[in-house]
C-alpha positions in Angstrom: 39.0 158.4 49.2 37.9 155.2 47.7 41.8 154.2 46.8 42.9 155.9 50.6 40.9 153.7 51.9 41.8 151.3 50.1 45.5 151.8 50.4 45.3 152.5 54.6 43.7 149.2 54.9 46.1 147.5 52.9 48.9 148.3 55.2 47.1 146.6 57.4 47.1 143.8 56.0 50.4 143.7 54.7 51.3 143.6 58.3 48.2 140.9 59.3 49.9 138.8 55.7 53.8 138.6 57.0 53.1 136.8 59.8 50.2 134.5 58.5 52.8 133.6 55.5 55.7 133.9 58.0 54.7 130.8 59.5 54.0 128.0 56.6 57.5 129.1 55.0 58.9 128.1 58.1 57.4 124.7 58.1 58.2 124.6 54.4 62.4 125.0 55.4 61.9 122.5 57.6 60.4 120.0 55.6 63.0 120.8 52.4 65.7 120.9 55.1 64.9 117.3 55.9 64.8 115.8 52.1 68.2 117.4 51.7 69.4 115.5 54.9 67.8 112.3 53.6 68.9 112.7 50.0 72.4 113.8 50.9 73.2 109.8 52.6 72.7 108.5 49.0 70.6 106.5 47.4 67.6 106.4 49.2 65.6 103.2 50.7 61.7 102.5 50.9 61.4 104.1 54.1 63.7 107.4 53.1 61.5 107.4 49.8 58.3 107.2 52.5 59.2 109.9 54.5 59.7 112.2 51.2 56.6 111.2 50.3 54.4 112.6 53.7 57.4 115.7 53.8 55.7 116.5 49.8 52.0 116.3 51.0 52.8 118.1 54.1 54.8 120.6 52.4 51.2 121.5 49.3 49.1 122.2 51.8 51.1 125.2 52.8 52.2 126.2 49.8 48.6 126.2 48.7 48.4 128.6 51.6 50.6 130.8 50.6 49.2 131.2 47.4 46.0 132.2 48.3 47.4 134.5 50.9 49.3 136.3 48.7 46.5 135.8 45.4 44.0 138.0 47.9 46.3 140.6 49.2 46.8 141.0 44.5 43.1 141.2 44.4 42.8 143.4 46.8 45.2 146.3 45.9 44.5 145.5 42.5 43.1 148.8 40.1 40.3 147.3 38.3 36.9 148.3 36.6 33.7 148.1 38.3 32.6 144.7 36.6 29.3 143.2 38.4 30.0 139.3 38.0 27.8 136.8 39.7 29.8 136.2 43.3 29.5 133.4 46.1 29.5 136.1 49.4 30.7 133.4 50.9 33.4 133.3 49.2 34.6 136.6 49.7 33.8 136.1 53.3 36.6 132.8 53.6 39.2 135.1 52.0 38.8 137.5 54.7 39.0 135.2 57.2 42.0 133.7 56.1 43.4 137.4 55.4 43.0 138.5 58.9 43.2 135.3 60.9 46.2 135.6 62.5 46.1 139.5 63.3 42.8 138.5 65.1 45.4 136.0 67.2 48.4 138.6 68.1 45.3 140.5 69.1 43.8 137.9 71.0 40.5 138.1 69.6 38.5 134.7 69.1 36.8 134.5 65.9 33.7 132.0 65.7 32.2 132.0 62.2 28.6 130.4 61.2 28.5 130.7 57.4 25.7 129.4 55.4 26.2 125.5 54.2 24.9 126.7 50.5 26.2 129.1 48.0 25.1 133.1 48.4 24.9 134.1 45.0 25.2 137.9 44.4 25.6 140.3 41.8 28.7 141.9 42.8 32.8 143.4 41.9 34.4 140.7 44.4 37.8 143.3 44.9 34.8 146.3 46.5 32.7 143.7 48.1 36.2 142.6 49.6 37.0 146.0 50.8 33.5 146.9 52.3 34.1 143.6 54.0 37.5 143.8 55.4 36.9 147.7 56.6 33.9 146.1 59.0 36.1 143.9 60.3 38.9 146.1 60.8 36.7 148.2 62.7 35.8 145.4 65.0 39.2 144.5 65.6 39.5 148.2 66.7 37.1 148.4 68.7 38.4 145.6 71.0 42.3 146.4 71.8 42.8 144.5 74.6 40.9 141.5 73.1 37.3 139.9 73.0 35.0 137.8 70.4 34.0 138.4 66.7 31.5 136.1 64.7 31.0 136.6 61.4 28.0 135.4 59.8 26.1 134.5 56.9 22.6 133.5 55.8 19.9 133.1 53.4 16.7 134.8 53.4 14.4 132.7 51.2 11.5 134.6 52.1 12.3 138.0 51.5 15.3 136.6 48.9 17.7 138.5 50.3 21.3 137.5 51.7 22.2 138.2 54.8 25.9 138.8 56.6 26.4 139.8 60.3 29.6 141.0 62.0 29.2 141.6 65.5 32.3 142.2 68.4 32.5 142.7 72.1 34.3 145.7 71.9 33.7 149.1 73.6 30.9 149.8 71.3 28.8 153.0 69.9 27.3 155.7 72.3 23.8 157.1 70.9 25.5 160.4 70.5 27.3 159.2 67.2 24.9 156.3 65.7 23.9 158.6 63.4 27.2 159.5 62.2 29.0 156.4 62.0 28.8 156.5 57.8 29.7 160.2 57.5 33.0 160.9 55.4 35.7 161.3 57.6 34.0 160.9 61.1 35.9 158.7 64.0 36.2 159.2 67.4 39.6 158.4 67.2 42.1 160.4 67.9 44.5 162.0 66.1 46.6 160.4 63.3 44.9 157.7 64.8 41.9 156.7 61.7 40.5 159.1 58.8 37.5 158.2 59.1 36.9 156.7 55.6 36.0 153.0 56.7 32.8 152.6 57.6 31.9 155.9 54.8 32.7 153.2 52.0 31.8 150.0 53.2 28.0 152.1 53.2 28.4 153.2 49.5 29.9 149.7 48.6 26.7 148.6 49.8 24.7 150.9 48.3 26.4 150.4 45.3 25.4 146.8 45.5 21.3 147.1 46.1 22.2 146.6 49.6 21.3 147.9 53.4 23.3 147.8 55.8 22.7 148.7 59.7 24.1 149.1 62.7 23.1 148.3 66.5 25.0 149.1 69.2 25.6 149.2 72.9 28.3 151.0 75.3 30.7 148.8 76.8 29.0 145.8 75.0 29.7 145.6 71.3 28.4 146.3 67.9 26.9 144.3 65.1 26.6 145.3 61.5 24.0 144.2 59.7 24.3 143.4 55.7 21.6 143.0 52.9 22.1 142.2 49.5 19.6 141.1 47.0 20.1 136.7 46.6 20.4 135.4 43.1 18.0 132.4 42.3 20.5 131.0 39.5 17.5 128.1 38.0 18.2 126.3 34.8 20.2 128.6 32.4 18.5 131.9 34.3 18.6 133.5 36.3 16.4 135.8 38.6 17.4 138.7 41.0 15.4 140.2 43.5 16.0 143.7 43.7 13.2 144.0 46.7 14.6 145.7 50.0 
């Protein structure tokens, strides 16, 4: 089930990233041709060298952007052992946002982010957490076929020592009859061929495997909010304290 869901999600990611990578590539081609034109004129003047330096400085972040997108795809698609490490959950969220940003724009979905300014340390597997959060973002996107608003929020609850994540949309919402079944494997309200009903059940399992908790609030025609809670790792000195409370 997990592998099938990963392949479905990977297909959606590839479609999105083709457009995401194409934009910087077109820019890089433009800059490289301008540089070729300058060098074709002969010995570069001081003005030419200034332009070449400017073009290189503009190309570097575009190349880094492409590299991050490709690295994200490789990380998500690679089948690895479930090795749990200390992870900054904000970094996982930032990777998800980078991978889906262009697809959100294509669907006229406005993204608003409010990530905690300090690191949100959790014990987990980055690849699985990426899959979980991607599924929730894809689910929100599919609930807004005509566009809408999507919020991704992360914060720390110091009192309970928990890391909190909220993914909220203004989509179709979930009726009361289906609320108790949305995390059931293969349960879906989509038409045949439009979905397997695995995404949310996989997300639920991943959260539970990370000693976390997930719940949903929804109202038909107004949208849904998914709330995730993970134990926060308090890094102090050379030691590490983990809160397992819910």
